[in-house]
Every structure is written in C-alpha cells, then in structure tokens.
C-alpha positions, 0 to 999 in steps of 0.5 A: 557478472554477479548474481544472487542465489538464494537457497531456502531450508525446507527443514527450517525457516532460514534463507541463505543468500550467496553471491557468485562470481561468473567470468565468461563460461566458467564459474568461479564460486566464492561466497561473498555475502552471507544474509540470513532472512527468516519468515517467522523470527520475530527477534528482541535485539539486534540483526543484519539485514543484507539487501540486493539494490541497484545503484542508478546514475546518468549513462554516457548518452545523458537524457533520460537514459540511466545506467543501473549497476547491481550493488548491495545494502548492508544495515548492521545491527538493525534493532528488531523489537519483539519479546517472543524469540531471539536471534540465535538463528539469525546469522550476521554479515560476513564480508567478502573472502576477497576485496573487489573494487568493482563491487558496490557494498554500502555498509551502514551501522543501523543500531543508532537510529529507529527504522520502524517496521524493519522486520519486514525486511527480514521476512520479506524474501522467504514470504515471496515478496519483492523488494525494491532497493534503489541508491542514487548520489545526493547532494546536500543542499548548500554543501559542496562536494569533498574528496574521498566522501559522498552521499547517497540516497536509498529508496526502499519499498516492500511490495504487498507490506506496509514499509517504505523508507528513504535513507541518506548515506554519508561515507565516513572516513577511511584510514588510508594505507597501501592495501586501501582499495578505491572503488572503481565506479564511485571513486571512494576509498573501501573499508579492509572489509571490501565495503563502503563505510557509512552512516545515516544522518537523515531518514523518511518513512512511512508505515502505511502506504495504501490506506482505504478511507470511506467517504466522509471519514477521517484519516491520518497519512502517516509519514515520519523522519528521523535525524542524527544531528541538528542545531537547535534552532534548526527549521523543519519544513513539512509540505504535504501535496496531492496528485490524481490524474495528472492533476496537483495540488498543495495540502499543507505546508508548515515550518517550525524550529526544533527548540521552539515549536510553539512560537515559531510555527507557521501553517498554511492550509490549502485544503481545509480541515488538514492538520499537522501537529508541530509539537509531534514533528519536533518530539517525536519526528511525525509528520503525519497529516490528518484530513477530516470530512474526505471528499471523492476529490481527496483521493490520490497520491499524497507526497510528504516532504521533510526538510531538515538542514541541508537534507530533504526527503519524500514519501508517498502515501497512495489514499483510497476513498471508498464507499460500499453501495446500498443495495435493495430490490424493487419487490419484496415479493414476486408473484407470477400469473400464468403466461405473464412474466413479472419484473424486478430491479436490483438498485445499487446506490451511492457507492464508490469507486465506479466499479461495480459488478451486478449479477442474477442468481437463482436457487430452486427449492430443490438445490442448496446452492444458487446458480447464474440465472440464464437472463441476466437482465438489462443494466442501466447507465452509471448516474453520478451524484453531486458527491461523486458517488454513483448509482447502477440498477438491473431490470430482470424479467422473470418468465411465468416458467420459473418454479414456485419457491425459486429465490431469485438473488441479486448479487453486487460485488464492489471493492469496499465490500470485504464480500459481495451483498446478496438480496433476494425475492421468493417467487410465488404462483397465483393459483387459478382458484383464487380468481373464482374465491375473489368473484365469489367473495364479491358476489356475497358482498353485493348480495348482503348490502342489497338485502339491507337496502331493501 
C-alpha cells in the first residue's frame, strides 16, 4: 500500500512530499516522489507541481459503485508569473528509483499552456488547504479507442481558494523496447521514468468560485478555456445553466466559429440581461457570462459548459445573492416613568438571505462594554416581500428599574454584513417634579388669559 508523508521544515518555507511503500508488516522505504510546495514563494519562471489524486473507475459490481485507486499527477514546468522571487528554492520532480507497473503516475508538460492561479497549488499544502484531484477515463466525441493510447479527464479544486480546473490528458507515444513496462491498471506503456507521458489538448477553468453579489447588482461569472490545436473553422459551443434547490434552467447558449466570430455567432438568451462576448470567446478563450439586475431567483450553481471539436469540459460557479438589512429603532429617546415600563422595537428590513439574527444588549453609564440584556424580547415572524427579501422585528419591554443613562442596543447579524450592525437608544427618567412644573405653567397661563378677558 502506497501512502504520502509530508515533512514541513520549521526553519524554511519548504514542504517535502515522500511516497512510501508498505508491504504487510514491514516498511520498505524508498523515496519515489520528491515534490516541493511552498507557502510564500511567488516564483517567476517554471516549477513542477506534484498532486496526490484518485483514479476513479467503474467497479466490477457496476451500478453506482466506483473503484478509487491512489494516483499522482505531475505538472512539469508550470509557468508561475511573478517578479518578486526566484525559483531557486523549488526542487524539480524526481522520478521513482525503480519503475513499478502498479503505480499510476501521470506526467504532463504544462509549459505549453497557461493555468490561471496555478500558484495556489504551490502554496495549498503548506497553507493547509485541501486539494481535490480526481482522474477518470475520457472518450472524445466521435473518436475511437486506439491501442496503446488513451484520454483522461482531471478535475482539480482547491478548498477555500479561487482555483478550479478541468484538464483533458492525452497519452503520448512511447518508444517500446524490452525494458518498457505496461501499467497494470490502465494497460498503457510507461516511460523509462515510470510515468505515463501525456499532453493537455484542452483545459476549462474558473478563477472565482463563489461570488457574492448585491441584489439588483451586476456580476461576471468567470469561465475560461484553453486548447492546443483546432481547425480554423471549428465551432465552439458555450452553454450556461443554473441549478438551485432541485430546479434547473438554461441561461444562455452560444456557438461561433473560431475564424468568424462576427458572422457566425448564434446566441440564445433564456434569461434576459445575460450576455457572453463572442470576440473574447475566440480571442481570449473567455466564456464568462454577465448577468445584470440580479434577483433573488438568480442565486444558485451556474454550470459553464464548453465544447470545442471532440472535447467538452465544465466548471461550476456558485453565485450568492446578498442584500444587507436596514436596521432602525422605533424610538429615538426612551423616557421611563415610575412603575411604567416602556416598549421599544427594532426593525430589520429588506435583507436576503433569510438567516438574520437579532440580540438586545445594554450598557450602563458605569460600564464600557455592553452586556446581554436579561430579557431578549419577542421576535416577529419573517415577512417576505415581493422581491424575495425579508423583514423581521423584535419588541422589547424595558422596565422602569433600568438606570438613567443606560444605553439599550439592538444588534443585528447577517451574512451580507462584514460586521454586525448596532443601533441604540438612551434611557431617561421623568422626574416627579416635572408634573408640578407643568401644572404651575398651565395655571399661570389660564390666569393670564383670564385677566386679559376681564
């Protein structure tokens, strides 16, 4: 059984990846892979990226059960664009000391194409970010399986980072001789380094996976693709679909020819105020869609599908529509009378999504920090408006025993807010002598007008 061990140096930013072979109860240690991942290197040049992956195939039982086999993807000479530091600290991939036909090692030279944000892969391991890498067999549209070669689809995703990519791998011819080994699982010839040599004819990626956009705002859902070779009059097909709470709908479809985006472009808009730029699709491989005037119903997972010649790939962008609440109090000043509690209401209105939280706090004149008010009041039910936003209110009864000068605070938390909102009102007490002054003033006023009328 093969397993990966990572050693992180405390004196430097290096992470070293070792692969060991465990057979029965004894460990036969041999350094098979040597990968280097860093937390802070921003390199200008090239680097080798070594990823631990899973090769997924149908199990012998069939149905929905899949067999998962540990595998490795080596991206050789990945271009990392930055002018800050050099690549001297990065060590290139070192192949196994001894070829093993049971190992699944895909090796591809990545310098011929650009993978946006690929530097996140270099930093992910030392930043304790999980990298998901899955490899499956792939059949290009209209092609026939050839002996000694194969296509594979690789899905890479970095948890908590804006990196997601789908690569199509195509195995390269290997000069066969007596020393050539055949990979036992895939039945493909291995290189003298013990790897399956491949190239990347097609790539689909996204660089912003979970955008949060305000209600009635505009957004650009990013999706791009790269290809190595295509016929001049080849058609590229773009489709955007939305999935949310079990419901799906088509947003936009486009097809255009690589050599004639102006004359051949056909676009069908199923959602109004959505657009894809055909010239950017052809010139830059940019299949991003623009959505204007977002509504609550626009929230969900958006699937970008790109088809070019025999290849097809997808990316998923999860759009969150957010609207921060408007918070206000029913009273600007809270005057308490003896033995007469007063009511104050906190209104939280026009927010989305639903999960708003309200809390009552108080701060006495002698305290610097507020504390939770003993009584948390009475919450109303959520009211839904026609635009899909919500309103919530809380009613608090403030007893007359609350000291003069106390600040009553309503705290509102919501996912659309970077920090909670606070609104407050100051408690005042009406003195008993105030009533005598009012009575005296009324008496003098009545007496004055009486004398005038005599």
